[in-house]
C-alpha positions as CSV (number, residue, x, y, z in Angstrom):
1,M,0.0,0.0,0.0
2,S,1.4,3.4,-1.0
3,K,1.8,6.0,1.8
4,Y,-0.3,9.1,2.1
5,K,1.6,12.2,1.3
6,I,1.4,15.0,3.9
7,G,2.6,18.5,2.9
8,I,3.5,20.7,5.9
9,I,3.6,24.4,5.3
10,A,6.3,26.0,7.4
11,K,6.8,29.4,5.9
12,D,8.7,31.7,8.3
13,I,8.4,29.2,11.1
14,L,11.5,27.0,11.2
15,N,14.0,29.8,10.8
16,Q,12.9,31.8,13.9
17,E,13.7,31.9,17.6
18,D,12.1,29.4,19.9
19,T,8.7,30.9,19.9
20,G,5.6,28.9,20.9
21,I,4.7,28.1,17.3
22,E,8.3,27.2,16.5
23,N,8.4,24.8,19.4
24,Y,5.0,23.3,18.5
25,T,6.1,22.7,14.9
26,E,9.6,21.3,15.7
27,N,8.3,18.9,18.4
28,L,5.5,17.6,16.2
29,L,8.0,17.0,13.4
30,K,10.3,15.1,15.7
31,E,7.5,12.8,16.6
32,F,6.2,12.5,13.0
33,D,9.8,11.5,12.1
34,K,9.6,8.6,14.5
35,A,6.1,7.4,13.4
36,N,7.3,6.1,10.0
37,G,3.8,4.5,9.4
38,N,1.6,5.0,6.4
39,F,2.6,8.7,5.9
40,E,5.2,10.4,3.8
41,F,6.0,13.9,5.1
42,I,7.2,16.8,3.0
43,V,7.9,20.1,4.8
44,Y,7.8,23.3,2.6
45,V,9.9,26.2,3.7
46,N,10.9,29.6,2.1
47,H,14.5,29.6,3.3
48,P,17.5,27.2,3.4
49,L,17.1,24.6,6.1
50,K,19.3,21.7,7.1
51,N,17.4,18.4,7.2
52,I,17.8,16.8,10.6
53,Y,15.1,14.2,10.0
54,K,15.4,10.6,8.8
55,N,11.9,10.2,7.3
56,I,10.9,13.7,6.5
57,R,11.8,15.6,3.3
58,I,12.5,19.3,3.4
59,V,11.7,21.3,0.3
60,S,13.0,24.9,0.2
61,L,11.1,27.0,-2.3
62,K,12.2,30.4,-3.6
63,N,10.8,33.1,-1.3
64,E,8.9,34.8,-4.1
65,R,6.0,37.2,-3.8
66,F,2.8,35.4,-2.9
67,W,4.8,32.4,-1.9
68,L,1.9,30.8,0.0
69,H,-0.7,31.4,-2.7
70,R,1.4,30.8,-5.8
71,S,4.4,28.6,-5.0
72,I,2.7,26.2,-2.6
73,P,-0.3,25.2,-4.7
74,R,1.9,24.5,-7.7
75,R,4.2,22.3,-5.6
76,I,1.4,20.5,-3.8
77,K,0.0,19.6,-7.2
78,N,3.3,18.4,-8.5
79,D,4.1,16.4,-5.4
80,N,0.6,14.7,-5.4
81,I,0.0,15.8,-1.8
82,D,-3.0,14.1,-0.2
83,L,-3.3,16.4,2.9
84,V,-1.9,19.8,3.7
85,F,-1.1,20.7,7.3
86,S,-0.4,24.2,8.5
87,P,0.7,24.7,12.1
88,I,-0.9,28.2,12.0
89,P,-4.3,29.3,10.7
90,S,-3.0,30.1,7.2
91,L,-3.7,28.3,3.8
92,P,-3.4,29.1,0.1
93,L,-6.4,30.9,-1.2
94,I,-6.8,28.3,-3.9
95,L,-6.1,24.6,-3.5
96,N,-7.4,21.5,-5.3
97,K,-10.6,20.5,-3.6
98,D,-9.4,16.9,-3.4
99,V,-6.5,17.9,-1.1
100,K,-7.5,17.6,2.6
101,K,-6.6,20.6,4.7
102,V,-5.8,20.8,8.5
103,I,-4.7,23.9,10.4
104,T,-3.9,24.6,14.0
105,V,-5.3,27.7,15.9
106,H,-3.2,28.5,19.0
107,D,-5.2,31.6,20.0
108,L,-7.0,34.6,18.6
109,S,-4.4,37.0,19.9
110,F,-4.9,39.4,17.0
111,K,-7.8,40.8,19.0
112,Y,-5.2,42.5,21.2
113,M,-3.1,43.9,18.4
114,G,-5.1,47.0,17.6
115,K,-6.5,48.0,14.3
116,N,-5.3,47.8,10.7
117,L,-5.3,44.0,10.7
118,N,-8.0,43.4,8.1
119,S,-5.7,41.3,5.9
120,T,-4.7,39.1,8.8
121,K,-8.3,38.6,9.8
122,F,-9.3,37.8,6.2
123,F,-6.6,35.1,5.8
124,I,-7.4,33.6,9.2
125,K,-11.1,33.5,8.4
126,N,-10.3,31.9,5.0
127,A,-8.2,29.2,6.5
128,I,-10.7,28.4,9.3
129,H,-13.6,28.1,6.8
130,N,-11.7,26.2,4.1
131,A,-9.9,23.7,6.3
132,N,-11.5,20.2,6.6
133,K,-10.4,20.1,10.3
134,V,-9.2,22.8,12.7
135,I,-7.0,21.8,15.6
136,A,-7.5,23.9,18.7
137,V,-4.8,23.7,21.4
138,S,-7.3,24.0,24.2
139,K,-11.1,23.9,24.9
140,F,-10.9,27.6,25.5
141,T,-9.5,28.2,22.0
142,K,-12.2,25.9,20.5
143,N,-14.9,28.0,22.2
144,E,-13.3,31.2,21.0
145,I,-13.3,29.9,17.4
146,L,-16.9,29.0,17.7
147,K,-17.8,32.4,19.0
148,N,-15.9,34.3,16.3
149,Y,-16.5,32.0,13.2
150,N,-19.6,30.4,11.9
151,I,-18.4,26.8,11.7
152,S,-19.6,23.5,13.1
153,K,-18.2,22.4,16.5
154,N,-17.6,19.0,14.9
155,K,-15.0,20.6,12.6
156,I,-12.7,21.4,15.6
157,E,-10.5,18.9,17.4
158,V,-8.9,19.8,20.7
159,I,-5.3,18.5,20.8
160,Y,-3.2,19.8,23.6
161,E,0.4,21.0,23.3
162,A,3.1,19.7,25.5
163,Y,6.6,20.6,26.7
164,D,10.2,19.3,26.2
165,K,10.7,16.7,28.9
166,K,14.5,16.6,28.1
167,L,14.8,20.3,29.1
168,Y,12.2,20.8,31.8
169,Y,12.3,18.5,34.7
170,H,12.5,18.8,38.5
171,T,15.9,19.1,40.1
172,P,17.0,20.6,43.5
173,K,17.1,24.4,43.2
174,K,20.5,25.8,42.3
175,R,20.4,28.6,44.8
176,K,22.7,31.4,43.8
177,N,21.3,33.7,46.5
178,K,18.8,33.8,49.3
179,S,16.3,36.0,47.6
180,L,12.7,35.1,46.6
181,N,13.0,34.5,42.8
182,M,10.0,35.1,40.6
183,L,9.7,34.8,36.8
184,C,7.5,36.3,34.1
185,L,7.8,34.8,30.6
186,G,6.6,36.0,27.1
187,T,6.8,38.8,24.6
188,I,6.5,42.1,26.4
189,N,3.1,43.2,25.1
190,K,-0.1,44.5,26.8
191,R,-1.8,41.1,26.8
192,K,1.0,39.6,28.9
193,N,0.2,42.2,31.6
194,F,3.8,42.6,32.8
195,T,3.5,46.4,33.5
196,H,0.7,45.6,36.0
197,I,2.5,42.6,37.5
198,V,5.7,44.6,38.5
199,K,3.6,46.8,40.7
200,V,3.1,43.9,43.0
201,V,6.9,43.5,43.7
202,P,7.0,46.1,46.5
203,I,4.2,44.3,48.3
204,I,5.9,41.0,48.1
205,K,9.3,42.5,49.0
206,D,7.7,44.1,52.1
207,K,6.3,40.7,53.1
208,F,9.3,38.4,52.4
209,G,12.4,40.6,52.2
210,E,14.8,40.4,49.2
211,T,12.7,39.7,46.1
212,K,13.8,39.5,42.5
213,L,11.5,39.4,39.4
214,R,13.0,38.3,36.1
215,I,11.1,39.1,32.9
216,V,12.2,37.0,30.0
217,G,10.9,37.8,26.5
218,K,11.3,39.8,23.3
219,K,10.4,43.5,23.2
220,G,6.8,44.1,22.3
221,D,4.2,46.9,22.2
222,D,4.4,47.4,26.0
223,Y,8.2,47.5,26.5
224,E,8.5,51.2,26.9
225,N,5.6,51.4,29.3
226,L,7.1,48.5,31.3
227,M,10.5,50.1,31.7
228,K,8.9,53.4,32.7
229,T,6.9,51.7,35.4
230,I,10.0,49.9,36.7
231,T,11.7,53.3,37.0
232,D,8.7,55.1,38.5
233,F,8.4,52.4,41.2
234,G,12.1,52.5,41.9
235,L,12.5,48.8,41.0
236,E,15.6,48.9,38.9
237,K,17.5,46.6,41.3
238,D,14.5,44.3,41.9
239,V,13.2,43.7,38.3
240,L,15.5,42.3,35.7
241,V,14.4,42.5,32.0
242,T,16.6,40.0,30.1
243,G,15.1,39.9,26.6
244,Y,14.8,36.6,24.7
245,V,16.7,33.5,25.8
246,S,17.0,30.1,24.3
247,N,15.0,27.1,25.6
248,T,18.2,25.7,27.2
249,R,18.9,28.9,29.0
250,L,15.2,29.1,30.1
251,A,15.4,25.7,31.6
252,D,18.4,26.9,33.7
253,I,16.4,29.9,34.8
254,F,13.5,27.7,35.9
255,A,16.0,25.8,38.1
256,N,16.6,29.0,40.1
257,T,13.0,30.2,40.2
258,D,10.5,29.9,43.1
259,V,7.3,31.2,41.5
260,L,6.2,31.7,37.9
261,L,3.9,34.6,37.5
262,Y,1.9,33.9,34.3
263,I,-0.9,36.4,34.8
264,S,-1.9,37.3,31.2
265,K,-5.1,38.9,30.1
266,E,-5.8,35.8,27.9
267,E,-4.0,32.8,26.5
268,G,-4.9,30.1,24.0
269,F,-2.9,27.5,25.9
270,G,-0.2,28.6,28.3
271,L,2.9,26.4,27.7
272,P,5.1,28.1,30.4
273,I,2.6,26.8,33.0
274,L,3.5,23.2,32.0
275,E,7.2,24.0,31.8
276,A,7.1,25.4,35.4
277,F,5.1,22.4,36.7
278,A,7.7,20.0,35.2
279,S,10.5,22.1,36.6
280,G,9.2,22.0,40.2
281,V,8.2,25.7,40.2
282,A,5.0,27.0,41.9
283,V,2.6,28.8,39.5
284,V,0.4,31.9,39.9
285,T,-1.8,32.4,36.8
286,S,-5.0,34.0,35.6
287,D,-8.4,32.7,36.5
288,N,-9.5,32.9,32.8
289,S,-9.1,31.5,29.3
290,A,-6.9,28.4,28.8
291,M,-4.7,29.2,31.8
292,K,-7.4,28.1,34.2
293,E,-7.9,25.0,32.0
294,I,-4.2,24.0,31.9
295,A,-3.5,24.9,35.6
296,E,-6.3,22.6,36.9
297,N,-5.9,22.6,40.7
298,A,-2.1,22.8,40.7
299,A,-1.7,26.6,40.6
300,I,-3.0,29.7,42.3
301,L,-5.6,31.5,40.2
302,V,-5.9,35.2,40.4
303,N,-7.7,38.1,38.7
304,P,-5.2,39.7,36.3
305,N,-6.8,43.1,36.7
306,D,-6.8,43.2,40.5
307,L,-3.4,44.2,42.0
308,M,-4.3,43.0,45.5
309,D,-5.7,39.7,44.3
310,M,-2.4,39.1,42.5
311,A,-0.4,40.0,45.6
312,D,-2.5,37.7,47.8
313,G,-2.1,34.9,45.2
314,I,1.6,35.2,45.2
315,I,1.8,35.2,49.0
316,E,-0.4,32.1,49.1
317,S,1.8,30.4,46.4
318,I,4.9,31.0,48.5
319,K,3.3,29.6,51.7
320,R,2.0,26.6,49.8
321,K,5.1,26.1,47.5
322,N,5.8,22.5,48.4
323,D,2.2,21.4,48.0
324,L,2.0,23.2,44.6
325,I,5.2,21.7,43.4
326,K,3.8,18.2,44.0
327,L,0.5,18.9,42.3
328,G,2.3,20.6,39.4
329,L,4.6,17.6,38.8
330,L,1.5,15.3,38.7
331,E,-0.3,17.6,36.3
332,A,2.7,17.9,33.9
333,E,2.8,14.1,33.5
334,K,-0.5,14.3,31.6
335,Y,1.1,16.0,28.6
336,S,3.6,14.8,26.0
337,W,4.5,15.6,22.4
338,E,4.3,11.9,21.7
339,K,0.6,12.0,22.7
340,S,0.0,15.3,20.7
341,A,1.6,13.9,17.6
342,K,-0.3,10.6,17.9
343,E,-3.6,12.4,18.1
344,T,-2.7,14.6,15.2
345,L,-1.7,11.7,13.0
346,H,-4.9,9.9,14.0
347,L,-6.8,13.0,12.8
348,F,-5.0,12.8,9.4
349,N,-5.8,9.1,9.1
350,K,-9.5,9.7,9.7
351,L,-9.6,12.4,7.0
352,L,-7.8,10.3,4.5
353,S,-9.2,6.8,5.1
């Protein structure tokens, strides 16, 4: 029996830093490479990329204008692709109707990006409506899709993300100092809520003494506001903004962290919560969206808009740290990339069989 051909569209994905979508794509590909079942995988990129896989072919297409809508349909036809998979909600405008189409929606974060996003909204809507199946990375994201787009709930499959178990695991803390070490993680934009979170530091410092908050992430639309708030509150020695770090470096940072503050306005999944759980770090997160779903009963849930509620939650997390670590480690065990890939391949099989 000939193998089904799966075309994976990875435009601008596999040449970037270790972002959430980059990690999602790379980890699924690693597991697809091990599967070696009734699928043949071809990954389409728009840049030179070294092939590290045994059973996956990388095809680098010239990065011409309208690459997704011109180059990809031609190549998919020539390669006799049976199913197209896009790790983001993006598809060519025109594809042979016999080709099955699957996309992944991680969140609808464009809602927080201001105006002038009509083209982005158009292409997301096109992909969601034209896909045969939509993978949502959480039940919250599934419900958001249903609220914003007129499609059947049966079209959406919830397949959770996971974390890298080789990087994130529980070890005794490598204490470099006696301070209370807290961590915020993500691109510095308004949705991540960092500017509000840093205002809690003086309260925690007054309660527990020396306190350090490290903020790890690329500059975003709230960077200037964050830096001004740090200065206005006199927190230059207490809050460290490090910028982007690699996954390996992040794992080291978790090893010296007591509490993760992942108190966003909204998240489609919340991968840092799992990374913290697996690393033996207590978690304080928002009582909304997918964060509440992923945290289960292993984290302290707070209102991201209420400063005192956040402060009380952090204080509780420190008092209950040992209990939260045990609960978090148990919760982390429920997730794996092997499971995510298996469920994704099962979805492909259902569409093609």
